[in-house]
BAFI-3210 file (N, C-alpha, C; in Angstrom, 3 decimals, decimal comma, padded with zeros to 6 digits):
// residues 263
n [1|2|3|4|5|6|7|8|9|10|11|12|13|14|15|16|17|18|19|20|21|22|23|24|25|26|27|28|29|30|31|32|33|34|35|36|37|38|39|40|41|42|43|44|45|46|47|48|49|50|51|52|53|54|55|56|57|58|59|60|61|62|63|64|65|66|67|68|69|70|71|72|73|74|75|76|77|78|79|80|81|82|83|84|85|86|87|88|89|90|91|92|93|94|95|96|97|98|99|100|101|102|103|104|105|106|107|108|109|110|111|112|113|114|115|116|117|118|119|120|121|122|123|124|125|126|127|128|129|130|131|132|133|134|135|136|137|138|139|140|141|142|143|144|145|146|147|148|149|150|151|152|153|154|155|156|157|158|159|160|161|162|163|164|165|166|167|168|169|170|171|172|173|174|175|176|177|178|179|180|181|182|183|184|185|186|187|188|189|190|191|192|193|194|195|196|197|198|199|200|201|202|203|204|205|206|207|208|209|210|211|212|213|214|215|216|217|218|219|220|221|222|223|224|225|226|227|228|229|230|231|232|233|234|235|236|237|238|239|240|241|242|243|244|245|246|247|248|249|250|251|252|253|254|255|256|257|258|259|260|261|262|263]
n.u [015,022|013,839|012,126|008,854|009,150|006,275|005,923|004,443|004,633|002,999|003,883|003,522|000,848|-002,169|-004,010|-003,655|-005,834|-007,083|-004,936|-004,995|-007,061|-006,941|-004,698|-005,537|-007,399|-005,462|-004,618|-006,629|-006,869|-004,382|-004,523|-006,268|-004,491|-001,796|001,816|003,539|002,476|002,106|003,886|006,534|005,446|005,365|004,738|004,642|004,416|003,783|006,500|004,351|002,560|003,426|003,198|000,828|000,215|002,249|001,075|-001,699|-000,380|000,514|-001,401|-002,791|-002,129|-000,615|-001,251|000,302|002,339|002,687|003,154|005,527|006,879|008,004|009,879|010,055|012,545|015,791|018,257|022,174|023,555|023,376|022,784|022,356|022,325|020,366|018,325|014,942|015,872|015,328|016,889|017,592|018,058|015,965|013,741|013,854|013,046|010,470|009,443|009,798|011,007|012,587|013,750|013,344|015,585|017,074|014,773|014,093|012,548|013,705|016,322|016,206|014,011|015,255|018,148|019,763|022,579|024,607|026,851|025,313|023,362|025,057|025,843|023,698|022,889|024,936|024,133|021,480|022,283|023,938|022,335|020,790|018,283|016,479|017,981|015,705|017,544|017,212|016,928|016,997|016,904|016,361|014,482|015,771|018,141|017,546|017,040|019,429|020,821|022,522|021,611|022,119|024,814|024,330|022,720|024,225|026,278|025,043|024,411|027,122|028,039|026,665|026,337|028,949|031,967|030,867|029,797|029,448|027,823|025,953|024,621|023,592|021,410|019,557|017,612|017,056|016,070|014,430|013,911|012,680|012,394|011,016|008,570|007,417|004,275|003,366|001,645|002,983|004,425|007,606|008,529|007,822|009,869|012,175|012,426|012,764|015,375|017,222|016,974|018,318|020,728|021,309|021,753|024,362|025,942|026,070|027,313|030,055|030,452|030,317|029,950|028,587|026,753|025,932|024,953|023,275|021,230|019,992|016,941|015,798|013,705|010,689|009,835|007,387|004,540|003,450|000,557|-002,916|-002,929|-000,450|001,085|001,770|002,793|005,017|006,153|006,608|008,977|012,567|014,368|013,005|011,594|009,971|007,598|007,616|005,336|003,311|001,323|-000,782|-000,716|-002,139|-004,987|-006,777|-008,025|-006,570|-004,274|-003,918|-004,928|-002,937|-001,238|-002,479|-002,586|000,459|000,673|-000,507|002,147|004,392|004,772]
n.v [-011,829|-012,660|-010,488|-011,948|-012,210|-012,051|-011,985|-011,736|-012,142|-011,542|-012,037|-012,059|-011,066|-009,260|-006,767|-002,756|-002,232|-004,564|-004,664|-002,743|-003,102|-005,673|-004,520|-003,126|-004,452|-006,392|-004,090|-003,430|-005,376|-005,836|-002,962|-003,428|-004,015|-003,090|-002,552|-003,727|-006,484|-007,597|-008,996|-008,502|-006,953|-007,782|-007,161|-007,176|-006,331|-006,014|-004,600|-002,190|-001,278|-001,058|001,728|002,155|000,588|001,839|004,919|003,986|003,088|005,475|006,879|006,049|006,511|006,247|003,939|002,517|002,627|-000,451|-001,951|-003,163|-002,284|-004,563|-004,627|-006,192|-007,604|-006,154|-004,146|-004,489|-001,749|002,044|003,717|003,470|001,634|-000,407|-001,257|-002,213|-002,468|-002,058|000,286|000,139|002,695|003,932|001,917|002,490|005,450|005,172|004,240|001,812|-000,762|-003,316|-005,672|-008,256|-010,899|-013,025|-015,191|-018,572|-018,592|-016,452|-017,163|-019,805|-018,907|-016,839|-016,805|-015,978|-015,635|-017,047|-014,809|-012,517|-012,416|-011,581|-009,141|-007,325|-007,947|-006,392|-003,397|-003,256|-002,822|-000,453|001,491|001,484|-000,428|-003,342|-006,407|-009,678|-012,288|-015,713|-018,934|-022,300|-025,459|-028,369|-030,655|-032,964|-031,864|-032,646|-035,478|-036,227|-036,094|-033,867|-031,419|-029,284|-028,868|-027,520|-025,734|-024,615|-022,778|-020,893|-019,719|-018,892|-017,660|-015,490|-013,940|-013,164|-010,888|-009,050|-007,452|-008,046|-006,287|-005,704|-007,764|-008,508|-007,428|-008,380|-010,552|-014,032|-016,086|-019,151|-021,278|-024,703|-025,221|-027,490|-027,192|-024,703|-023,523|-025,496|-027,174|-028,893|-029,324|-028,496|-030,775|-029,793|-030,170|-030,803|-028,784|-026,860|-028,018|-027,164|-024,639|-024,141|-025,464|-023,351|-021,007|-021,440|-021,565|-018,823|-018,121|-019,387|-018,053|-014,878|-014,013|-015,286|-013,727|-011,740|-014,387|-015,159|-012,832|-012,339|-012,735|-015,348|-017,118|-019,592|-020,511|-022,050|-022,849|-021,947|-022,110|-021,247|-023,110|-024,706|-022,801|-022,420|-024,885|-024,807|-021,952|-022,586|-023,536|-023,607|-021,967|-020,874|-017,949|-016,738|-016,198|-016,749|-015,997|-017,175|-017,759|-017,681|-015,785|-013,428|-013,309|-011,712|-012,620|-015,295|-014,438|-012,503|-014,466|-016,434|-014,355|-014,051|-016,759|-016,674|-014,928|-015,950|-018,073|-017,092|-014,384]
n.w [-012,466|-015,869|-017,449|-019,482|-023,144|-025,653|-028,762|-031,501|-034,913|-038,108|-040,436|-044,384|-044,299|-044,027|-044,552|-044,394|-042,843|-041,735|-040,173|-038,659|-037,570|-036,135|-034,210|-032,785|-031,321|-029,996|-028,033|-026,737|-024,883|-023,316|-022,364|-020,323|-017,847|-015,881|-017,682|-016,063|-014,312|-017,072|-019,865|-021,825|-024,705|-027,866|-031,662|-034,945|-037,740|-041,077|-043,737|-044,773|-043,084|-040,842|-040,090|-040,011|-037,807|-035,804|-035,195|-034,343|-031,956|-030,953|-030,613|-028,375|-025,935|-022,860|-022,518|-024,969|-024,771|-023,870|-025,536|-028,233|-031,080|-033,604|-036,701|-039,637|-041,076|-041,565|-043,900|-043,165|-043,824|-043,998|-045,814|-049,595|-052,988|-052,823|-053,735|-053,080|-050,476|-046,317|-044,089|-040,961|-040,128|-041,096|-040,185|-037,160|-036,891|-038,090|-035,676|-034,832|-032,157|-032,133|-034,084|-035,948|-037,122|-039,563|-039,688|-040,654|-042,703|-044,633|-044,554|-045,656|-048,734|-049,125|-048,818|-046,501|-044,992|-042,345|-042,057|-043,174|-040,948|-038,776|-039,539|-039,786|-036,969|-035,545|-036,833|-035,971|-033,214|-032,986|-033,666|-031,306|-031,209|-030,564|-031,352|-032,328|-033,130|-034,894|-034,869|-035,664|-036,388|-039,321|-039,893|-041,058|-040,089|-037,056|-037,120|-037,838|-035,418|-035,667|-034,205|-032,082|-032,244|-035,056|-034,563|-032,197|-034,084|-035,530|-033,415|-032,477|-034,441|-035,536|-032,975|-033,139|-032,597|-031,140|-028,453|-024,928|-023,365|-025,379|-026,182|-023,978|-024,391|-026,362|-028,461|-028,422|-030,234|-030,715|-032,977|-034,536|-037,696|-038,438|-036,712|-037,733|-038,650|-038,911|-037,430|-035,752|-032,693|-030,686|-028,205|-025,075|-022,804|-024,377|-025,984|-024,290|-023,525|-025,299|-025,757|-022,993|-023,943|-025,843|-024,253|-023,294|-024,450|-025,325|-022,946|-023,232|-025,568|-024,467|-022,034|-018,407|-017,223|-019,209|-020,549|-018,520|-018,538|-021,417|-023,452|-024,371|-026,514|-027,394|-030,446|-033,127|-033,946|-031,583|-029,467|-027,837|-026,019|-025,402|-024,695|-021,797|-020,255|-021,507|-020,749|-018,532|-018,084|-017,338|-018,779|-020,900|-022,007|-023,389|-026,150|-029,777|-031,710|-034,811|-036,385|-034,775|-034,150|-035,684|-035,029|-032,469|-030,223|-030,112|-029,681|-027,539|-025,539|-025,331|-024,332|-021,901|-020,285|-020,378|-018,546|-016,457|-015,287|-015,746|-015,308]
ca.u [014,382|013,958|010,902|009,337|008,455|005,211|005,593|003,815|005,115|001,894|004,567|003,552|-000,659|-002,950|-003,905|-003,284|-007,300|-006,785|-003,401|-004,748|-008,347|-006,207|-003,673|-006,648|-007,636|-004,837|-004,653|-007,737|-006,413|-003,470|-005,341|-006,763|-003,431|-000,282|003,199|004,362|001,733|002,113|005,237|007,068|004,403|005,839|004,052|005,522|003,853|004,358|006,590|003,122|001,193|003,866|003,256|-000,426|000,292|002,979|000,123|-003,107|000,395|000,694|-002,982|-003,581|-001,586|000,424|-000,964|000,250|003,906|003,032|003,225|006,550|006,670|009,255|009,996|010,328|013,928|016,070|019,348|022,898|024,052|022,423|021,735|023,068|021,840|020,053|016,667|014,074|016,244|015,143|017,845|017,762|017,548|014,368|012,667|013,748|012,593|008,945|009,277|010,413|012,407|012,798|013,576|013,150|016,680|017,618|014,410|014,198|012,451|014,970|017,430|015,628|013,802|016,399|019,698|020,403|023,560|024,742|027,409|024,630|022,755|025,572|026,647|022,517|022,555|025,540|023,651|020,526|022,372|024,616|021,387|019,852|016,998|016,930|017,221|015,297|017,518|016,322|018,343|016,535|017,653|014,687|013,644|016,729|019,025|017,008|017,159|020,649|021,526|023,299|020,501|022,643|026,272|024,245|022,215|025,567|027,139|024,105|024,641|028,481|028,516|024,875|027,076|030,821|032,237|029,267|029,997|028,724|026,225|025,144|024,302|021,957|020,409|019,497|016,637|017,474|014,801|014,508|012,325|012,597|011,726|009,663|007,803|006,975|003,493|003,114|001,250|004,113|005,036|008,512|007,930|008,083|011,012|013,098|012,607|013,816|016,857|017,902|017,172|019,431|022,300|021,675|022,549|024,757|026,568|026,320|028,663|031,288|031,514|030,369|030,250|027,941|026,192|025,277|023,871|021,714|020,411|019,342|016,010|015,558|012,156|010,809|008,710|007,100|003,183|002,987|-000,649|-003,225|-002,835|001,015|002,127|001,640|004,080|006,481|006,486|006,964|010,217|013,497|014,816|012,308|011,870|008,604|007,683|007,636|003,983|003,082|-000,161|-002,113|-001,111|-002,757|-006,091|-006,501|-008,668|-005,253|-002,879|-004,240|-005,354|-001,399|-000,896|-003,238|-001,779|001,921|000,580|-000,698|002,789|005,926|005,313]
ca.v [-012,668|-012,314|-010,498|-012,852|-011,371|-012,449|-011,649|-011,296|-011,869|-011,272|-012,515|-011,568|-011,036|-008,401|-005,099|-001,810|-001,574|-005,684|-004,737|-001,734|-003,498|-006,478|-004,013|-002,437|-006,193|-006,599|-003,708|-003,299|-005,854|-005,062|-001,457|-004,241|-004,915|-002,339|-003,004|-004,472|-007,056|-007,894|-009,739|-007,968|-007,281|-006,854|-007,159|-007,392|-005,980|-006,311|-002,903|-001,223|-001,492|-000,532|003,669|002,408|000,488|003,077|005,773|003,665|003,061|007,108|008,039|005,881|007,460|005,705|002,520|001,678|002,075|-001,576|-002,657|-002,109|-002,907|-004,009|-004,776|-008,309|-007,807|-004,859|-004,411|-003,722|-000,527|002,864|003,979|003,338|001,682|-001,405|-001,738|-002,781|-003,006|-001,175|000,425|000,063|003,800|004,235|001,512|003,645|006,685|005,334|003,859|000,260|-000,962|-004,675|-006,068|-009,944|-011,259|-014,945|-016,447|-019,751|-018,453|-015,945|-017,983|-020,224|-018,225|-015,242|-016,962|-015,473|-016,536|-016,236|-013,306|-011,376|-012,027|-011,185|-007,287|-006,952|-007,355|-005,013|-002,418|-003,041|-002,847|000,511|001,657|001,140|-000,957|-005,068|-007,139|-011,128|-013,589|-016,924|-020,095|-023,476|-027,024|-028,740|-032,169|-033,770|-031,785|-033,418|-036,943|-036,924|-035,899|-032,126|-030,077|-028,784|-027,849|-026,341|-024,148|-023,691|-022,635|-020,282|-018,537|-018,286|-016,242|-014,250|-013,211|-012,833|-009,687|-008,383|-006,972|-008,789|-005,351|-005,553|-009,149|-008,487|-006,257|-008,748|-011,677|-014,786|-016,938|-021,041|-021,702|-025,768|-025,104|-028,781|-027,318|-023,629|-023,598|-027,230|-027,466|-029,898|-028,462|-029,343|-031,173|-028,523|-030,315|-030,392|-026,743|-026,015|-028,503|-026,732|-023,391|-024,054|-025,363|-021,844|-020,296|-022,161|-020,963|-017,063|-017,940|-019,693|-016,894|-013,993|-014,341|-015,784|-012,274|-011,904|-015,342|-014,468|-011,502|-012,510|-013,593|-016,693|-017,293|-020,070|-020,495|-022,997|-023,458|-021,391|-022,252|-021,064|-024,591|-024,736|-021,606|-022,258|-025,788|-023,819|-020,954|-022,770|-024,367|-022,565|-021,160|-019,846|-017,015|-016,382|-017,144|-015,861|-016,550|-016,930|-018,109|-017,362|-013,953|-013,175|-013,413|-011,325|-013,752|-016,078|-014,303|-012,446|-015,594|-016,746|-013,631|-014,448|-017,983|-016,391|-014,029|-016,574|-019,048|-016,174|-012,706]
ca.w [-013,284|-016,884|-018,305|-020,726|-024,120|-026,861|-030,139|-032,749|-036,285|-038,821|-041,523|-045,059|-044,434|-043,519|-044,853|-043,514|-042,607|-040,969|-039,761|-037,563|-036,140|-035,288|-033,453|-031,602|-030,210|-028,721|-027,140|-025,728|-023,878|-022,911|-021,762|-018,868|-017,375|-015,733|-017,582|-015,175|-014,812|-019,273|-020,461|-022,872|-026,074|-029,417|-032,843|-036,292|-038,594|-042,643|-043,390|-045,084|-042,117|-039,827|-040,080|-039,311|-036,468|-034,861|-035,128|-033,382|-030,222|-030,693|-030,611|-027,712|-024,834|-021,719|-022,737|-026,204|-024,317|-023,306|-027,710|-028,900|-033,076|-034,460|-038,258|-039,414|-041,881|-042,073|-044,340|-042,463|-044,490|-043,854|-046,976|-050,599|-053,645|-052,689|-054,450|-052,410|-049,065|-045,740|-043,873|-039,470|-039,067|-041,227|-038,684|-035,987|-037,378|-037,600|-034,661|-033,965|-031,007|-031,884|-035,833|-036,402|-038,063|-039,177|-039,635|-041,259|-044,333|-044,344|-044,788|-047,584|-049,620|-049,608|-048,839|-046,062|-044,356|-040,991|-041,657|-043,313|-039,566|-037,595|-039,924|-039,575|-035,296|-035,505|-037,333|-035,399|-031,850|-033,230|-033,805|-030,521|-031,210|-030,160|-032,674|-032,021|-033,849|-034,647|-034,819|-035,661|-037,492|-040,211|-039,588|-041,720|-039,368|-036,020|-037,265|-038,224|-034,430|-035,341|-033,692|-031,005|-033,401|-036,568|-033,537|-032,014|-035,249|-035,760|-032,355|-032,488|-036,032|-035,409|-032,226|-033,947|-032,301|-030,134|-026,946|-023,795|-022,734|-026,251|-025,797|-023,058|-024,585|-027,483|-027,898|-029,534|-030,448|-031,091|-034,270|-034,834|-039,295|-039,096|-036,338|-037,615|-039,406|-039,468|-036,153|-034,603|-031,852|-029,893|-026,674|-023,700|-022,111|-025,279|-026,526|-023,078|-023,289|-026,466|-025,335|-022,280|-024,877|-026,417|-023,002|-022,428|-026,186|-025,024|-022,550|-023,747|-026,339|-024,192|-020,288|-017,656|-016,732|-020,694|-020,636|-017,496|-018,987|-022,675|-023,188|-025,528|-027,001|-028,432|-032,041|-033,474|-033,927|-030,365|-029,448|-026,469|-025,069|-025,415|-023,983|-020,360|-020,047|-022,314|-019,954|-016,821|-017,915|-017,112|-019,673|-022,129|-021,592|-023,901|-027,826|-031,244|-032,477|-036,215|-037,243|-033,189|-033,522|-037,079|-034,147|-031,188|-029,507|-029,437|-029,100|-025,910|-025,075|-025,055|-023,429|-020,386|-020,133|-020,097|-017,017|-014,859|-014,768|-015,878|-015,109]
c.u [014,204|012,523|010,255|008,647|007,502|005,049|005,413|004,072|003,750|002,687|003,847|001,766|-000,865|-002,653|-003,675|-004,906|-007,422|-005,686|-003,868|-006,199|-007,629|-005,414|-004,456|-007,102|-006,889|-004,517|-005,583|-007,859|-006,016|-003,357|-005,605|-005,803|-001,858|000,929|003,617|003,883|001,572|003,294|005,129|006,001|005,073|005,242|004,529|005,207|004,409|004,924|005,371|002,127|002,473|003,866|001,858|-000,680|000,676|001,646|-001,080|-002,163|000,008|-000,266|-003,458|-003,349|-000,694|000,352|-000,817|002,317|004,014|002,959|004,490|006,634|008,208|009,438|009,935|011,873|014,586|017,603|020,301|023,365|022,574|021,699|022,941|022,121|021,461|018,820|015,970|014,129|015,100|015,676|017,352|017,117|016,442|013,130|012,741|013,072|010,820|008,717|009,559|011,512|013,021|013,083|014,179|014,531|016,578|016,702|014,425|013,750|012,432|015,405|017,107|015,620|014,677|017,736|020,208|021,421|023,648|025,678|026,518|023,851|023,229|025,785|024,820|022,326|023,410|024,872|022,282|021,311|023,229|023,585|020,495|018,563|017,922|016,472|016,685|016,366|017,365|017,331|017,122|017,503|015,904|015,044|014,690|017,656|018,872|017,626|018,442|021,438|022,846|022,518|021,925|024,178|025,845|023,593|023,382|026,176|026,264|024,368|026,031|028,295|027,577|025,625|028,237|030,961|031,350|029,921|029,268|027,215|025,696|024,327|023,407|020,948|019,388|018,416|017,124|015,802|014,610|013,203|012,638|011,323|010,568|008,690|006,970|005,644|002,644|002,283|001,468|004,249|006,169|008,248|008,893|009,571|012,349|013,625|013,180|015,157|017,702|018,226|018,413|020,788|022,684|022,441|023,809|026,500|027,157|026,682|029,833|031,605|031,117|030,558|028,768|026,447|025,250|024,143|022,903|020,502|019,463|018,354|015,907|013,876|011,959|009,547|008,228|005,409|002,759|001,190|-000,933|-002,587|-001,750|001,822|002,825|002,382|005,265|007,033|006,743|008,182|011,180|014,271|014,141|011,298|010,687|008,490|007,309|006,580|003,991|001,824|-001,502|-001,155|-001,901|-004,230|-006,569|-006,894|-007,559|-004,605|-002,995|-004,624|-003,704|-000,809|-001,173|-002,689|-000,443|002,046|000,307|000,931|004,420|005,587|004,911]
c.v [-012,026|-011,997|-011,686|-012,070|-012,741|-011,580|-011,831|-011,400|-012,129|-011,612|-011,260|-011,091|-009,499|-006,583|-004,022|-001,680|-003,146|-005,235|-004,012|-002,524|-005,141|-005,636|-003,708|-003,621|-005,895|-005,172|-003,104|-004,668|-005,473|-004,081|-002,275|-004,050|-002,998|-003,102|-003,704|-005,516|-008,417|-008,275|-008,527|-007,816|-006,531|-007,365|-006,722|-007,097|-006,240|-004,709|-002,255|-001,570|-000,857|000,873|003,116|002,365|001,456|004,524|005,175|003,813|004,252|007,376|007,307|005,985|006,669|004,177|001,888|001,852|000,294|-002,405|-002,262|-003,003|-003,307|-004,560|-006,565|-008,550|-006,158|-005,040|-003,487|-002,245|000,517|003,336|003,418|002,884|000,217|-001,561|-002,440|-003,230|-001,818|-000,927|000,164|001,606|004,454|003,378|002,259|005,045|006,243|004,384|002,412|000,517|-002,056|-004,769|-007,392|-009,880|-012,663|-015,440|-017,069|-019,330|-017,243|-015,960|-019,075|-020,186|-017,462|-015,335|-016,636|-016,311|-016,053|-014,506|-012,474|-011,036|-011,540|-009,620|-007,401|-006,110|-006,932|-004,235|-001,885|-002,108|-001,493|001,274|002,131|000,287|-002,615|-006,131|-009,105|-012,233|-014,616|-017,756|-021,437|-024,456|-027,291|-030,194|-033,152|-033,377|-033,035|-034,761|-036,962|-036,558|-034,588|-031,324|-029,010|-027,983|-026,861|-025,091|-023,467|-022,733|-021,183|-018,868|-018,103|-017,124|-015,703|-013,144|-012,466|-011,299|-008,238|-008,154|-008,120|-008,075|-005,753|-006,982|-009,462|-008,045|-007,176|-010,151|-012,498|-016,236|-018,458|-021,132|-023,327|-025,425|-026,417|-027,968|-025,353|-024,006|-024,533|-027,934|-028,753|-028,832|-028,854|-029,272|-030,125|-028,894|-029,911|-029,632|-026,284|-026,486|-027,574|-025,219|-023,374|-024,049|-023,594|-020,725|-019,887|-021,687|-019,604|-017,197|-018,309|-018,088|-015,330|-014,255|-014,466|-014,699|-012,001|-013,190|-015,735|-013,664|-011,984|-013,248|-014,340|-017,244|-018,526|-019,796|-021,705|-023,457|-023,259|-021,336|-021,765|-022,360|-025,437|-024,072|-022,026|-023,248|-025,061|-023,035|-021,376|-023,599|-023,162|-021,826|-020,840|-019,395|-015,801|-016,985|-016,134|-016,548|-016,277|-016,475|-017,597|-016,084|-013,240|-012,764|-013,009|-011,734|-014,773|-015,609|-013,523|-013,787|-016,435|-016,150|-013,815|-015,674|-017,216|-016,034|-015,018|-018,097|-017,927|-014,822|-012,408]
c.w [-014,545|-017,318|-019,368|-022,027|-025,097|-027,410|-030,985|-034,078|-037,369|-040,053|-042,684|-044,926|-043,440|-043,891|-044,110|-042,787|-041,027|-039,953|-037,952|-036,639|-035,603|-034,116|-032,226|-030,371|-029,483|-027,831|-026,115|-024,739|-023,095|-021,975|-020,481|-018,231|-016,699|-016,789|-016,708|-014,895|-016,062|-019,116|-021,434|-024,071|-027,087|-030,501|-034,119|-037,523|-039,980|-042,744|-043,727|-044,091|-040,650|-039,165|-039,184|-038,070|-035,708|-034,385|-034,167|-032,142|-029,857|-030,214|-028,985|-025,719|-024,065|-022,007|-023,956|-026,168|-024,129|-024,881|-027,872|-030,119|-033,425|-036,238|-038,381|-040,720|-041,695|-043,349|-043,320|-042,590|-044,284|-045,146|-048,498|-051,939|-053,797|-052,604|-053,820|-051,007|-047,763|-044,384|-041,720|-039,000|-039,314|-040,422|-037,952|-036,491|-037,393|-036,491|-034,180|-033,041|-031,430|-033,710|-035,293|-037,233|-038,330|-039,288|-040,639|-042,392|-044,832|-045,214|-045,587|-048,516|-050,175|-049,469|-048,144|-045,639|-042,969|-040,941|-042,055|-041,716|-038,851|-038,041|-039,172|-037,792|-034,881|-035,417|-036,033|-033,621|-031,827|-033,067|-032,677|-030,276|-030,850|-031,483|-031,856|-033,258|-033,487|-035,496|-035,370|-036,968|-038,204|-039,292|-040,009|-040,715|-037,676|-035,736|-037,605|-036,905|-034,797|-034,869|-032,980|-032,200|-034,199|-035,396|-033,068|-032,871|-035,691|-034,942|-031,768|-033,724|-036,031|-034,330|-031,996|-033,529|-032,238|-028,604|-026,404|-023,808|-023,646|-026,175|-025,364|-023,285|-025,689|-027,395|-028,764|-029,292|-031,490|-032,121|-034,577|-035,954|-038,971|-037,632|-036,451|-039,046|-039,650|-038,510|-035,395|-033,943|-030,800|-028,687|-025,924|-023,148|-022,925|-025,936|-025,631|-022,610|-024,543|-026,127|-023,873|-022,548|-025,428|-025,392|-022,625|-023,655|-025,834|-024,164|-022,144|-025,256|-026,282|-022,597|-019,304|-017,613|-018,335|-021,108|-019,790|-017,976|-020,391|-022,822|-024,362|-025,362|-027,666|-029,042|-032,867|-033,308|-032,405|-030,545|-027,528|-025,229|-024,982|-024,476|-022,287|-019,791|-020,588|-021,084|-018,533|-016,783|-017,706|-017,529|-020,904|-021,540|-022,200|-025,391|-028,672|-031,851|-033,655|-036,156|-035,864|-033,618|-034,497|-036,464|-033,081|-030,333|-028,882|-028,769|-027,890|-025,167|-024,136|-023,682|-021,964|-019,610|-020,021|-018,288|-015,567|-014,424|-015,035|-015,538|-013,685]
res [m|r|k|p|i|i|a|g|n|w|k|m|n|l|l|q|d|d|a|k|a|l|f|n|g|i|k|e|f|a|d|k|y|t|a|v|q|l|p|s|i|v|i|a|p|t|f|t|s|l|s|v|v|e|n|v|k|c|d|c|g|c|a|g|t|k|i|a|i|a|a|q|n|c|h|w|e|t|s|g|a|y|t|g|e|v|s|v|e|m|l|k|d|i|g|c|e|y|i|i|i|g|h|s|e|r|r|q|y|f|s|e|t|d|e|m|i|n|k|k|a|k|s|i|l|a|k|g|l|i|p|i|i|c|c|g|e|t|l|e|q|r|e|a|g|i|t|d|s|h|i|a|g|q|i|k|k|a|l|e|g|i|s|a|e|d|i|k|k|s|v|i|a|y|e|p|i|w|a|i|g|t|g|k|t|c|d|a|d|e|a|n|r|v|i|a|m|i|r|n|v|v|r|e|v|s|n|s|e|a|a|d|a|i|r|i|l|y|g|g|s|v|k|p|s|t|i|e|e|q|m|s|k|s|d|i|d|g|a|l|v|g|g|a|s|l|k|a|d|s|f|n|e|i|i|a|n|t|m|k|v|a|v]
***
């Protein structure tokens, strides 16, 4: 059985004091439960708050192991003349265990390609970290009836040249772009259908063992009121949460509601 993941992507929000306070609010909730009772909890702060959040995690003893830290992006090279970039090795050095790559905002605003995302995934896995590989379609692509072919193409390119063993360790996040930050949520049955399709693509490019092991999340205006239905579906293994992860109460409620049906 795949252990669910609830990941919070804080995007470009929160100064260090606010990041520390929010992380503490999540930690206080997680402290009430054992790691077995909880889903895997992943928090992705801004680069400037990574060390602050990691220090809080380290200061809180064994309970800190219940929450993993993610970066929101990386470069695929180890070092070099890449002004403004951050390497996987640097992120590992600061305590990150996961790195989000291929988010639609990175694709849209920073012209990231599938080939770049594939390079990042390989670099992340080579350093022993876990990539959270995002995919998704625009409203125009959905209305044109090319959701499945578009996403299948993204996944095939992202996983090209990656071994089955490394694919099993990886995470995919399906985020319909038209549902990110809009308040619109993809119907749970449809989200599950697309995620099952993604799992079949993984089976096609790798093998059944990798497809059955890889965890595939849903993202796109996830809220406490939607997560139970989403998590009751056969192929949805958790959520990549945006706006609702910026308040401890709402994020903790998402975790609690996940625990009711899927842990």
